[in-house]
All heavy atoms as TSV, in Angstrom:
chain	resi	resn	atom	element	x	y	z
A	1	MET	N	N	-14.944	-3.333	-2.889
A	1	MET	CA	C	-13.910	-3.054	-1.922
A	1	MET	C	C	-14.077	-3.994	-0.741
A	1	MET	O	O	-15.172	-4.216	-0.268
A	1	MET	CB	C	-13.991	-1.597	-1.472
A	1	MET	CG	C	-12.941	-1.243	-0.445
A	1	MET	SD	S	-13.020	0.463	0.108
A	1	MET	CE	C	-12.335	1.268	-1.299
A	2	ASP	N	N	-12.987	-4.527	-0.295
A	2	ASP	CA	C	-12.969	-5.444	0.830
A	2	ASP	C	C	-13.222	-4.677	2.126
A	2	ASP	O	O	-12.746	-3.554	2.301
A	2	ASP	CB	C	-11.611	-6.143	0.873
A	2	ASP	CG	C	-11.562	-7.296	1.837
A	2	ASP	OD1	O	-12.636	-7.701	2.318
A	2	ASP	OD2	O	-10.465	-7.788	2.110
A	3	VAL	N	N	-13.966	-5.281	3.052
A	3	VAL	CA	C	-14.288	-4.615	4.317
A	3	VAL	C	C	-13.017	-4.323	5.115
A	3	VAL	O	O	-12.919	-3.311	5.803
A	3	VAL	CB	C	-15.270	-5.485	5.137
A	3	VAL	CG1	C	-15.509	-4.886	6.505
A	3	VAL	CG2	C	-16.574	-5.650	4.397
A	4	ASP	N	N	-12.020	-5.191	5.004
A	4	ASP	CA	C	-10.762	-4.961	5.722
A	4	ASP	C	C	-10.032	-3.726	5.207
A	4	ASP	O	O	-9.245	-3.123	5.921
A	4	ASP	CB	C	-9.847	-6.179	5.598
A	4	ASP	CG	C	-10.424	-7.392	6.288
A	4	ASP	OD1	O	-11.204	-7.203	7.251
A	4	ASP	OD2	O	-10.101	-8.518	5.867
A	5	ARG	N	N	-10.285	-3.344	3.992
A	5	ARG	CA	C	-9.594	-2.191	3.409
A	5	ARG	C	C	-10.297	-0.868	3.698
A	5	ARG	O	O	-9.778	0.185	3.360
A	5	ARG	CB	C	-9.438	-2.375	1.918
A	5	ARG	CG	C	-8.543	-3.536	1.614
A	5	ARG	CD	C	-8.270	-3.598	0.152
A	5	ARG	NE	N	-7.483	-4.783	-0.104
A	5	ARG	CZ	C	-6.297	-4.743	-0.662
A	5	ARG	NH1	N	-5.786	-3.608	-1.042
A	5	ARG	NH2	N	-5.634	-5.845	-0.871
A	6	LEU	N	N	-11.459	-0.894	4.302
A	6	LEU	CA	C	-12.146	0.354	4.623
A	6	LEU	C	C	-11.360	1.178	5.633
A	6	LEU	O	O	-11.406	2.402	5.615
A	6	LEU	CB	C	-13.548	0.068	5.166
A	6	LEU	CG	C	-14.558	-0.408	4.136
A	6	LEU	CD1	C	-15.885	-0.695	4.824
A	6	LEU	CD2	C	-14.753	0.608	3.046
A	7	SER	N	N	-10.610	0.532	6.501
A	7	SER	CA	C	-9.824	1.266	7.491
A	7	SER	C	C	-8.701	2.065	6.831
A	7	SER	O	O	-8.207	3.032	7.406
A	7	SER	CB	C	-9.239	0.311	8.528
A	7	SER	OG	O	-8.343	-0.602	7.908
A	8	GLU	N	N	-8.295	1.671	5.622
A	8	GLU	CA	C	-7.253	2.415	4.913
A	8	GLU	C	C	-7.754	3.803	4.502
A	8	GLU	O	O	-6.981	4.738	4.398
A	8	GLU	CB	C	-6.807	1.646	3.669
A	8	GLU	CG	C	-6.151	0.321	3.980
A	8	GLU	CD	C	-5.889	-0.498	2.737
A	8	GLU	OE1	O	-6.302	-0.081	1.630
A	8	GLU	OE2	O	-5.274	-1.566	2.877
A	9	TRP	N	N	-9.044	3.947	4.279
A	9	TRP	CA	C	-9.633	5.199	3.814
A	9	TRP	C	C	-10.196	6.047	4.955
A	9	TRP	O	O	-10.701	7.146	4.725
A	9	TRP	CB	C	-10.747	4.904	2.816
A	9	TRP	CG	C	-10.213	4.405	1.522
A	9	TRP	CD1	C	-9.891	3.120	1.215
A	9	TRP	CD2	C	-9.903	5.184	0.380
A	9	TRP	NE1	N	-9.416	3.046	-0.059
A	9	TRP	CE2	C	-9.419	4.298	-0.603
A	9	TRP	CE3	C	-10.011	6.527	0.074
A	9	TRP	CZ2	C	-9.028	4.733	-1.859
A	9	TRP	CZ3	C	-9.630	6.953	-1.173
A	9	TRP	CH2	C	-9.138	6.070	-2.115
A	10	GLN	N	N	-10.128	5.557	6.178
A	10	GLN	CA	C	-10.777	6.212	7.311
A	10	GLN	C	C	-10.290	7.639	7.530
A	10	GLN	O	O	-11.089	8.566	7.628
A	10	GLN	CB	C	-10.559	5.380	8.563
A	10	GLN	CG	C	-11.154	5.980	9.806
A	10	GLN	CD	C	-10.917	5.096	11.026
A	10	GLN	OE1	O	-10.342	4.024	10.917
A	10	GLN	NE2	N	-11.351	5.562	12.161
A	11	HIS	N	N	-9.000	7.855	7.602
A	11	HIS	CA	C	-8.477	9.197	7.873
A	11	HIS	C	C	-8.771	10.159	6.729
A	11	HIS	O	O	-9.044	11.343	6.953
A	11	HIS	CB	C	-6.978	9.134	8.138
A	11	HIS	CG	C	-6.653	8.417	9.402
A	11	HIS	ND1	N	-6.175	7.148	9.412
A	11	HIS	CD2	C	-6.771	8.799	10.699
A	11	HIS	CE1	C	-5.983	6.758	10.660
A	11	HIS	NE2	N	-6.351	7.739	11.464
A	12	PHE	N	N	-8.720	9.670	5.507
A	12	PHE	CA	C	-9.012	10.508	4.350
A	12	PHE	C	C	-10.458	11.011	4.388
A	12	PHE	O	O	-10.721	12.199	4.205
A	12	PHE	CB	C	-8.749	9.710	3.064
A	12	PHE	CG	C	-8.827	10.520	1.813
A	12	PHE	CD1	C	-7.799	11.367	1.465
A	12	PHE	CD2	C	-9.922	10.422	0.978
A	12	PHE	CE1	C	-7.859	12.123	0.297
A	12	PHE	CE2	C	-9.996	11.165	-0.186
A	12	PHE	CZ	C	-8.964	12.011	-0.518
A	13	VAL	N	N	-11.395	10.117	4.667
A	13	VAL	CA	C	-12.810	10.482	4.712
A	13	VAL	C	C	-13.108	11.394	5.898
A	13	VAL	O	O	-13.859	12.363	5.773
A	13	VAL	CB	C	-13.688	9.209	4.746
A	13	VAL	CG1	C	-15.141	9.545	4.989
A	13	VAL	CG2	C	-13.520	8.420	3.464
A	14	VAL	N	N	-12.503	11.114	7.046
A	14	VAL	CA	C	-12.702	11.968	8.223
A	14	VAL	C	C	-12.169	13.375	7.950
A	14	VAL	O	O	-12.804	14.376	8.310
A	14	VAL	CB	C	-12.036	11.353	9.467
A	14	VAL	CG1	C	-11.958	12.347	10.610
A	14	VAL	CG2	C	-12.800	10.113	9.904
A	15	GLY	N	N	-11.028	13.496	7.306
A	15	GLY	CA	C	-10.468	14.809	6.980
A	15	GLY	C	C	-11.362	15.602	6.056
A	15	GLY	O	O	-11.585	16.802	6.259
A	16	ILE	N	N	-11.898	14.963	5.039
A	16	ILE	CA	C	-12.816	15.648	4.123
A	16	ILE	C	C	-14.088	16.057	4.858
A	16	ILE	O	O	-14.608	17.156	4.662
A	16	ILE	CB	C	-13.130	14.759	2.904
A	16	ILE	CG1	C	-11.887	14.642	2.039
A	16	ILE	CG2	C	-14.287	15.323	2.100
A	16	ILE	CD1	C	-12.021	13.704	0.871
A	17	GLY	N	N	-14.582	15.184	5.716
A	17	GLY	CA	C	-15.769	15.516	6.512
A	17	GLY	C	C	-15.530	16.709	7.416
A	17	GLY	O	O	-16.409	17.557	7.583
A	18	LEU	N	N	-14.347	16.786	8.012
A	18	LEU	CA	C	-14.028	17.924	8.880
A	18	LEU	C	C	-13.952	19.227	8.094
A	18	LEU	O	O	-14.393	20.274	8.585
A	18	LEU	CB	C	-12.712	17.674	9.617
A	18	LEU	CG	C	-12.772	16.665	10.750
A	18	LEU	CD1	C	-11.362	16.389	11.278
A	18	LEU	CD2	C	-13.666	17.164	11.866
A	19	VAL	N	N	-13.403	19.176	6.899
A	19	VAL	CA	C	-13.349	20.385	6.065
A	19	VAL	C	C	-14.763	20.847	5.724
A	19	VAL	O	O	-15.095	22.029	5.836
A	19	VAL	CB	C	-12.522	20.136	4.784
A	19	VAL	CG1	C	-12.668	21.285	3.811
A	19	VAL	CG2	C	-11.066	19.906	5.124
A	20	VAL	N	N	-15.616	19.908	5.327
A	20	VAL	CA	C	-16.997	20.255	4.964
A	20	VAL	C	C	-17.738	20.817	6.174
A	20	VAL	O	O	-18.425	21.843	6.082
A	20	VAL	CB	C	-17.728	19.022	4.384
A	20	VAL	CG1	C	-19.205	19.272	4.246
A	20	VAL	CG2	C	-17.117	18.637	3.051
A	21	LEU	N	N	-17.600	20.166	7.332
A	21	LEU	CA	C	-18.269	20.656	8.541
A	21	LEU	C	C	-17.765	22.036	8.962
A	21	LEU	O	O	-18.543	22.874	9.410
A	21	LEU	CB	C	-18.066	19.673	9.691
A	21	LEU	CG	C	-18.999	18.481	9.713
A	21	LEU	CD1	C	-18.609	17.532	10.840
A	21	LEU	CD2	C	-20.435	18.923	9.867
A	22	THR	N	N	-16.484	22.260	8.807
A	22	THR	CA	C	-15.925	23.556	9.179
A	22	THR	C	C	-16.519	24.663	8.321
A	22	THR	O	O	-16.900	25.719	8.831
A	22	THR	CB	C	-14.396	23.537	9.027
A	22	THR	OG1	O	-13.865	22.527	9.882
A	22	THR	CG2	C	-13.793	24.873	9.421
A	23	PHE	N	N	-16.629	24.426	7.014
A	23	PHE	CA	C	-17.193	25.446	6.139
A	23	PHE	C	C	-18.685	25.620	6.344
A	23	PHE	O	O	-19.223	26.702	6.131
A	23	PHE	CB	C	-16.893	25.125	4.668
A	23	PHE	CG	C	-15.510	25.542	4.251
A	23	PHE	CD1	C	-14.520	24.601	4.050
A	23	PHE	CD2	C	-15.203	26.869	4.064
A	23	PHE	CE1	C	-13.250	24.980	3.675
A	23	PHE	CE2	C	-13.942	27.274	3.690
A	23	PHE	CZ	C	-12.948	26.318	3.497
A	24	ARG	N	N	-19.380	24.559	6.739
A	24	ARG	CA	C	-20.833	24.645	6.934
A	24	ARG	C	C	-21.207	25.288	8.272
A	24	ARG	O	O	-22.222	25.966	8.368
A	24	ARG	CB	C	-21.461	23.248	6.862
A	24	ARG	CG	C	-21.337	22.558	5.541
A	24	ARG	CD	C	-22.272	23.064	4.519
A	24	ARG	NE	N	-23.630	22.728	4.937
A	24	ARG	CZ	C	-24.712	23.222	4.394
A	24	ARG	NH1	N	-24.608	24.064	3.406
A	24	ARG	NH2	N	-25.896	22.890	4.816
A	25	LEU	N	N	-20.403	25.067	9.314
A	25	LEU	CA	C	-20.793	25.486	10.658
A	25	LEU	C	C	-20.129	26.769	11.150
A	25	LEU	O	O	-20.634	27.392	12.084
A	25	LEU	CB	C	-20.501	24.358	11.661
A	25	LEU	CG	C	-21.259	23.050	11.435
A	25	LEU	CD1	C	-20.809	22.014	12.436
A	25	LEU	CD2	C	-22.751	23.268	11.511
A	26	THR	N	N	-19.018	27.152	10.575
A	26	THR	CA	C	-18.313	28.335	11.071
A	26	THR	C	C	-18.014	29.295	9.932
A	26	THR	O	O	-18.230	28.993	8.768
A	26	THR	CB	C	-16.985	27.938	11.749
A	26	THR	OG1	O	-16.142	27.321	10.788
A	26	THR	CG2	C	-17.212	27.011	12.910
A	27	GLU	N	N	-17.489	30.423	10.297
A	27	GLU	CA	C	-17.069	31.414	9.308
A	27	GLU	C	C	-15.795	32.074	9.802
A	27	GLU	O	O	-15.525	32.120	11.000
A	27	GLU	CB	C	-18.160	32.451	9.076
A	27	GLU	CG	C	-18.578	33.178	10.324
A	27	GLU	CD	C	-19.784	34.063	10.087
A	27	GLU	OE1	O	-20.607	33.736	9.217
A	27	GLU	OE2	O	-19.879	35.065	10.787
A	28	PRO	N	N	-14.986	32.565	8.890
A	28	PRO	CA	C	-13.725	33.190	9.283
A	28	PRO	C	C	-13.955	34.423	10.157
A	28	PRO	O	O	-14.861	35.209	9.916
A	28	PRO	CB	C	-13.077	33.589	7.962
A	28	PRO	CG	C	-13.788	32.823	6.914
A	28	PRO	CD	C	-15.132	32.505	7.442
A	29	GLY	N	N	-13.151	34.558	11.181
A	29	GLY	CA	C	-13.217	35.729	12.045
A	29	GLY	C	C	-14.245	35.662	13.149
A	29	GLY	O	O	-14.366	36.599	13.934
A	30	ALA	N	N	-15.003	34.578	13.246
A	30	ALA	CA	C	-16.045	34.490	14.272
A	30	ALA	C	C	-15.442	34.252	15.659
A	30	ALA	O	O	-15.853	34.876	16.630
A	30	ALA	CB	C	-17.027	33.387	13.934
A	31	ASP	N	N	-14.477	33.362	15.756
A	31	ASP	CA	C	-13.840	33.043	17.034
A	31	ASP	C	C	-12.335	33.095	16.868
A	31	ASP	O	O	-11.792	32.645	15.867
A	31	ASP	CB	C	-14.223	31.629	17.497
A	31	ASP	CG	C	-15.705	31.506	17.787
A	31	ASP	OD1	O	-16.244	32.412	18.437
A	31	ASP	OD2	O	-16.307	30.506	17.354
A	32	SER	N	N	-11.676	33.616	17.878
A	32	SER	CA	C	-10.221	33.621	17.860
A	32	SER	C	C	-9.708	33.370	19.271
A	32	SER	O	O	-10.386	33.636	20.254
A	32	SER	CB	C	-9.674	34.938	17.324
A	32	SER	OG	O	-10.026	35.990	18.186
A	33	VAL	N	N	-8.507	32.839	19.326
A	33	VAL	CA	C	-7.857	32.532	20.595
A	33	VAL	C	C	-6.546	33.292	20.614
A	33	VAL	O	O	-5.814	33.322	19.627
A	33	VAL	CB	C	-7.597	31.013	20.710
A	33	VAL	CG1	C	-6.816	30.698	21.960
A	33	VAL	CG2	C	-8.906	30.252	20.684
A	34	THR	N	N	-6.234	33.915	21.740
A	34	THR	CA	C	-4.977	34.631	21.877
A	34	THR	C	C	-3.960	33.721	22.540
A	34	THR	O	O	-4.175	33.214	23.636
A	34	THR	CB	C	-5.170	35.895	22.722
A	34	THR	OG1	O	-6.181	36.697	22.107
A	34	THR	CG2	C	-3.889	36.675	22.837
A	35	VAL	N	N	-2.869	33.473	21.823
A	35	VAL	CA	C	-1.772	32.656	22.337
A	35	VAL	C	C	-0.555	33.565	22.412
A	35	VAL	O	O	0.119	33.800	21.418
A	35	VAL	CB	C	-1.501	31.440	21.428
A	35	VAL	CG1	C	-0.366	30.604	21.981
A	35	VAL	CG2	C	-2.756	30.610	21.253
A	36	GLY	N	N	-0.300	34.084	23.609
A	36	GLY	CA	C	0.782	35.046	23.762
A	36	GLY	C	C	0.467	36.297	22.967
A	36	GLY	O	O	-0.626	36.849	23.067
A	37	PRO	N	N	1.400	36.765	22.144
A	37	PRO	CA	C	1.145	37.970	21.345
A	37	PRO	C	C	0.435	37.686	20.020
A	37	PRO	O	O	0.193	38.593	19.238
A	37	PRO	CB	C	2.546	38.502	21.078
A	37	PRO	CG	C	3.402	37.291	21.071
A	37	PRO	CD	C	2.808	36.370	22.094
A	38	VAL	N	N	0.051	36.429	19.787
A	38	VAL	CA	C	-0.513	36.046	18.494
A	38	VAL	C	C	-1.998	35.735	18.644
A	38	VAL	O	O	-2.407	35.023	19.549
A	38	VAL	CB	C	0.220	34.806	17.932
A	38	VAL	CG1	C	-0.383	34.366	16.620
A	38	VAL	CG2	C	1.697	35.076	17.781
A	39	ASP	N	N	-2.814	36.285	17.737
A	39	ASP	CA	C	-4.237	35.942	17.657
A	39	ASP	C	C	-4.408	34.843	16.619
A	39	ASP	O	O	-4.015	35.002	15.467
A	39	ASP	CB	C	-5.055	37.152	17.211
A	39	ASP	CG	C	-5.895	37.716	18.329
A	39	ASP	OD1	O	-5.911	37.124	19.405
A	39	ASP	OD2	O	-6.547	38.747	18.086
A	40	VAL	N	N	-4.998	33.720	17.018
A	40	VAL	CA	C	-5.190	32.590	16.121
A	40	VAL	C	C	-6.685	32.435	15.853
A	40	VAL	O	O	-7.470	32.292	16.785
A	40	VAL	CB	C	-4.620	31.291	16.736
A	40	VAL	CG1	C	-4.859	30.115	15.819
A	40	VAL	CG2	C	-3.138	31.446	17.041
A	41	ASP	N	N	-7.066	32.457	14.584
A	41	ASP	CA	C	-8.459	32.254	14.211
A	41	ASP	C	C	-8.728	30.749	14.153
A	41	ASP	O	O	-8.043	30.009	13.444
A	41	ASP	CB	C	-8.738	32.889	12.858
A	41	ASP	CG	C	-10.216	32.963	12.532
A	41	ASP	OD1	O	-11.035	32.489	13.349
A	41	ASP	OD2	O	-10.549	33.507	11.468
A	42	ILE	N	N	-9.711	30.289	14.892
A	42	ILE	CA	C	-10.023	28.870	14.987
A	42	ILE	C	C	-10.441	28.302	13.631
A	42	ILE	O	O	-10.130	27.153	13.313
A	42	ILE	CB	C	-11.128	28.635	16.047
A	42	ILE	CG1	C	-10.657	29.100	17.415
A	42	ILE	CG2	C	-11.547	27.188	16.097
A	42	ILE	CD1	C	-9.442	28.379	17.926
A	43	PHE	N	N	-11.122	29.076	12.811
A	43	PHE	CA	C	-11.552	28.620	11.486
A	43	PHE	C	C	-10.355	28.181	10.651
A	43	PHE	O	O	-10.335	27.080	10.102
A	43	PHE	CB	C	-12.315	29.745	10.781
A	43	PHE	CG	C	-12.703	29.415	9.367
A	43	PHE	CD1	C	-13.831	28.666	9.106
A	43	PHE	CD2	C	-11.941	29.867	8.299
A	43	PHE	CE1	C	-14.204	28.358	7.804
A	43	PHE	CE2	C	-12.298	29.571	7.001
A	43	PHE	CZ	C	-13.433	28.820	6.753
A	44	TYR	N	N	-9.361	29.041	10.537
A	44	TYR	CA	C	-8.207	28.728	9.702
A	44	TYR	C	C	-7.377	27.593	10.293
A	44	TYR	O	O	-6.830	26.772	9.560
A	44	TYR	CB	C	-7.347	29.976	9.485
A	44	TYR	CG	C	-8.072	31.029	8.689
A	44	TYR	CD1	C	-8.416	32.240	9.256
A	44	TYR	CD2	C	-8.434	30.791	7.369
A	44	TYR	CE1	C	-9.097	33.201	8.533
A	44	TYR	CE2	C	-9.111	31.751	6.630
A	44	TYR	CZ	C	-9.429	32.954	7.219
A	44	TYR	OH	O	-10.105	33.885	6.491
A	45	PHE	N	N	-7.280	27.526	11.600
A	45	PHE	CA	C	-6.558	26.439	12.250
A	45	PHE	C	C	-7.226	25.098	11.943
A	45	PHE	O	O	-6.560	24.118	11.608
A	45	PHE	CB	C	-6.487	26.669	13.764
A	45	PHE	CG	C	-5.825	25.556	14.499
A	45	PHE	CD1	C	-4.449	25.415	14.475
A	45	PHE	CD2	C	-6.575	24.640	15.201
A	45	PHE	CE1	C	-3.832	24.376	15.150
A	45	PHE	CE2	C	-5.969	23.598	15.882
A	45	PHE	CZ	C	-4.593	23.462	15.858
A	46	THR	N	N	-8.558	25.048	12.030
A	46	THR	CA	C	-9.290	23.812	11.763
A	46	THR	C	C	-9.191	23.416	10.299
A	46	THR	O	O	-8.987	22.232	9.985
A	46	THR	CB	C	-10.763	23.971	12.169
A	46	THR	OG1	O	-10.829	24.440	13.509
A	46	THR	CG2	C	-11.503	22.666	12.061
A	47	VAL	N	N	-9.322	24.369	9.393
A	47	VAL	CA	C	-9.211	24.070	7.963
A	47	VAL	C	C	-7.811	23.569	7.632
A	47	VAL	O	O	-7.647	22.567	6.916
A	47	VAL	CB	C	-9.579	25.299	7.105
A	47	VAL	CG1	C	-9.201	25.090	5.651
A	47	VAL	CG2	C	-11.052	25.602	7.223
A	48	LEU	N	N	-6.788	24.233	8.157
A	48	LEU	CA	C	-5.414	23.822	7.888
A	48	LEU	C	C	-5.128	22.436	8.456
A	48	LEU	O	O	-4.507	21.599	7.789
A	48	LEU	CB	C	-4.433	24.848	8.464
A	48	LEU	CG	C	-2.956	24.582	8.204
A	48	LEU	CD1	C	-2.684	24.642	6.706
A	48	LEU	CD2	C	-2.110	25.591	8.936
A	49	SER	N	N	-5.601	22.151	9.658
A	49	SER	CA	C	-5.397	20.832	10.256
A	49	SER	C	C	-6.115	19.740	9.462
A	49	SER	O	O	-5.562	18.667	9.224
A	49	SER	CB	C	-5.909	20.818	11.698
A	49	SER	OG	O	-5.237	21.757	12.472
A	50	SER	N	N	-7.332	20.010	9.037
A	50	SER	CA	C	-8.100	19.026	8.274
A	50	SER	C	C	-7.476	18.771	6.911
A	50	SER	O	O	-7.393	17.622	6.463
A	50	SER	CB	C	-9.540	19.503	8.102
A	50	SER	OG	O	-10.138	19.714	9.345
A	51	LEU	N	N	-7.042	19.818	6.241
A	51	LEU	CA	C	-6.407	19.648	4.937
A	51	LEU	C	C	-5.068	18.929	5.049
A	51	LEU	O	O	-4.682	18.171	4.149
A	51	LEU	CB	C	-6.238	20.991	4.241
A	51	LEU	CG	C	-7.528	21.628	3.745
A	51	LEU	CD1	C	-7.248	23.006	3.152
A	51	LEU	CD2	C	-8.221	20.748	2.728
A	52	THR	N	N	-4.363	19.135	6.152
A	52	THR	CA	C	-3.124	18.399	6.393
A	52	THR	C	C	-3.418	16.919	6.559
A	52	THR	O	O	-2.702	16.063	6.018
A	52	THR	CB	C	-2.398	18.948	7.635
A	52	THR	OG1	O	-2.133	20.336	7.441
A	52	THR	CG2	C	-1.102	18.210	7.890
A	53	LEU	N	N	-4.472	16.583	7.296
A	53	LEU	CA	C	-4.876	15.191	7.451
A	53	LEU	C	C	-5.238	14.571	6.109
A	53	LEU	O	O	-4.835	13.446	5.800
A	53	LEU	CB	C	-6.053	15.086	8.420
A	53	LEU	CG	C	-6.634	13.697	8.657
A	53	LEU	CD1	C	-5.598	12.797	9.311
A	53	LEU	CD2	C	-7.878	13.790	9.515
A	54	VAL	N	N	-5.980	15.306	5.284
A	54	VAL	CA	C	-6.366	14.802	3.959
A	54	VAL	C	C	-5.122	14.598	3.093
A	54	VAL	O	O	-4.986	13.573	2.414
A	54	VAL	CB	C	-7.359	15.764	3.273
A	54	VAL	CG1	C	-7.552	15.412	1.819
A	54	VAL	CG2	C	-8.688	15.749	4.002
A	55	ALA	N	N	-4.199	15.545	3.119
A	55	ALA	CA	C	-3.004	15.440	2.280
A	55	ALA	C	C	-2.115	14.276	2.706
A	55	ALA	O	O	-1.642	13.504	1.861
A	55	ALA	CB	C	-2.223	16.748	2.337
A	56	LEU	N	N	-1.889	14.134	3.993
A	56	LEU	CA	C	-1.025	13.052	4.458
A	56	LEU	C	C	-1.648	11.681	4.233
A	56	LEU	O	O	-0.970	10.737	3.816
A	56	LEU	CB	C	-0.685	13.247	5.939
A	56	LEU	CG	C	0.239	14.418	6.255
A	56	LEU	CD1	C	0.391	14.572	7.758
A	56	LEU	CD2	C	1.585	14.222	5.604
A	57	SER	N	N	-2.938	11.547	4.500
A	57	SER	CA	C	-3.575	10.252	4.286
A	57	SER	C	C	-3.720	9.956	2.792
A	57	SER	O	O	-3.589	8.809	2.372
A	57	SER	CB	C	-4.932	10.189	4.981
A	57	SER	OG	O	-5.789	11.189	4.501
A	58	GLY	N	N	-3.968	10.983	1.978
A	58	GLY	CA	C	-4.016	10.791	0.532
A	58	GLY	C	C	-2.670	10.356	-0.021
A	58	GLY	O	O	-2.592	9.482	-0.892
A	59	HIS	N	N	-1.604	10.933	0.485
A	59	HIS	CA	C	-0.262	10.530	0.064
A	59	HIS	C	C	0.009	9.080	0.473
A	59	HIS	O	O	0.581	8.308	-0.305
A	59	HIS	CB	C	0.786	11.455	0.678
A	59	HIS	CG	C	2.186	11.034	0.386
A	59	HIS	ND1	N	2.723	11.114	-0.876
A	59	HIS	CD2	C	3.145	10.503	1.175
A	59	HIS	CE1	C	3.968	10.665	-0.845
A	59	HIS	NE2	N	4.239	10.292	0.392
A	60	GLY	N	N	-0.405	8.712	1.676
A	60	GLY	CA	C	-0.234	7.325	2.122
A	60	GLY	C	C	-1.012	6.350	1.261
A	60	GLY	O	O	-0.507	5.277	0.910
A	61	LEU	N	N	-2.237	6.711	0.903
A	61	LEU	CA	C	-3.036	5.851	0.025
A	61	LEU	C	C	-2.410	5.752	-1.360
A	61	LEU	O	O	-2.374	4.684	-1.965
A	61	LEU	CB	C	-4.464	6.386	-0.081
A	61	LEU	CG	C	-5.343	6.192	1.145
A	61	LEU	CD1	C	-6.630	6.984	0.991
A	61	LEU	CD2	C	-5.646	4.729	1.377
A	62	TRP	N	N	-1.928	6.875	-1.868
A	62	TRP	CA	C	-1.330	6.898	-3.200
A	62	TRP	C	C	-0.106	5.992	-3.257
A	62	TRP	O	O	0.037	5.184	-4.180
A	62	TRP	CB	C	-0.954	8.324	-3.574
A	62	TRP	CG	C	-0.314	8.432	-4.917
A	62	TRP	CD1	C	1.017	8.420	-5.202
A	62	TRP	CD2	C	-0.988	8.555	-6.169
A	62	TRP	NE1	N	1.226	8.537	-6.549
A	62	TRP	CE2	C	0.001	8.624	-7.165
A	62	TRP	CE3	C	-2.320	8.622	-6.530
A	62	TRP	CZ2	C	-0.309	8.741	-8.502
A	62	TRP	CZ3	C	-2.617	8.751	-7.869
A	62	TRP	CH2	C	-1.627	8.815	-8.840
A	63	THR	N	N	0.783	6.118	-2.292
A	63	THR	CA	C	1.994	5.298	-2.314
A	63	THR	C	C	1.677	3.832	-2.039
A	63	THR	O	O	2.350	2.954	-2.557
A	63	THR	CB	C	3.021	5.803	-1.298
A	63	THR	OG1	O	2.443	5.832	-0.002
A	63	THR	CG2	C	3.522	7.184	-1.660
A	64	MET	N	N	0.655	3.556	-1.243
A	64	MET	CA	C	0.302	2.179	-0.940
A	64	MET	C	C	-0.215	1.481	-2.198
A	64	MET	O	O	0.138	0.336	-2.468
A	64	MET	CB	C	-0.761	2.125	0.153
A	64	MET	CG	C	-1.178	0.731	0.513
A	64	MET	SD	S	-2.361	0.599	1.857
A	64	MET	CE	C	-3.122	2.169	1.965
A	65	TYR	N	N	-1.056	2.160	-2.978
A	65	TYR	CA	C	-1.632	1.529	-4.160
A	65	TYR	C	C	-0.682	1.515	-5.348
A	65	TYR	O	O	-0.806	0.675	-6.236
A	65	TYR	CB	C	-2.951	2.195	-4.541
A	65	TYR	CG	C	-4.078	1.819	-3.601
A	65	TYR	CD1	C	-4.726	2.756	-2.837
A	65	TYR	CD2	C	-4.472	0.493	-3.469
A	65	TYR	CE1	C	-5.751	2.399	-1.968
A	65	TYR	CE2	C	-5.479	0.112	-2.609
A	65	TYR	CZ	C	-6.122	1.074	-1.868
A	65	TYR	OH	O	-7.120	0.708	-1.018
A	66	THR	N	N	0.270	2.437	-5.421
A	66	THR	CA	C	1.220	2.412	-6.522
A	66	THR	C	C	2.332	1.400	-6.278
A	66	THR	O	O	2.973	0.957	-7.234
A	66	THR	CB	C	1.848	3.799	-6.763
A	66	THR	OG1	O	2.452	4.264	-5.562
A	66	THR	CG2	C	0.808	4.776	-7.240
A	67	ASP	N	N	2.574	1.016	-5.028
A	67	ASP	CA	C	3.592	0.018	-4.717
A	67	ASP	C	C	3.119	-1.398	-4.982
A	67	ASP	O	O	3.915	-2.319	-5.076
A	67	ASP	CB	C	4.045	0.133	-3.258
A	67	ASP	CG	C	4.857	1.380	-3.012
A	67	ASP	OD1	O	5.341	1.961	-4.005
A	67	ASP	OD2	O	5.015	1.767	-1.846
A	68	ARG	N	N	1.814	-1.594	-5.099
A	68	ARG	CA	C	1.271	-2.954	-5.291
A	68	ARG	C	C	1.396	-3.408	-6.705
A	68	ARG	O	O	1.490	-2.892	-7.662
A	68	ARG	CB	C	-0.197	-3.017	-4.866
A	68	ARG	CG	C	-0.326	-2.880	-3.398
A	68	ARG	CD	C	-1.751	-3.042	-3.006
A	68	ARG	NE	N	-1.861	-2.817	-1.564
A	68	ARG	CZ	C	-2.973	-2.751	-0.921
A	68	ARG	NH1	N	-4.106	-2.897	-1.549
A	68	ARG	NH2	N	-3.001	-2.546	0.361
């Protein structure tokens, strides 16, 4: 792999790392934040955000390599 192409995989790897760290360091229901009338669990918010990053960057990588 070319060193210039490592930046293409950066967001994908960071997203996977965040998912792994979230599962290793926290647990569901440990911390929550109240936003108006809604209680938001930080665990699920972090997992959902990280998986969204992985999905979007994976889709970008997929379309980039299939277009070549």
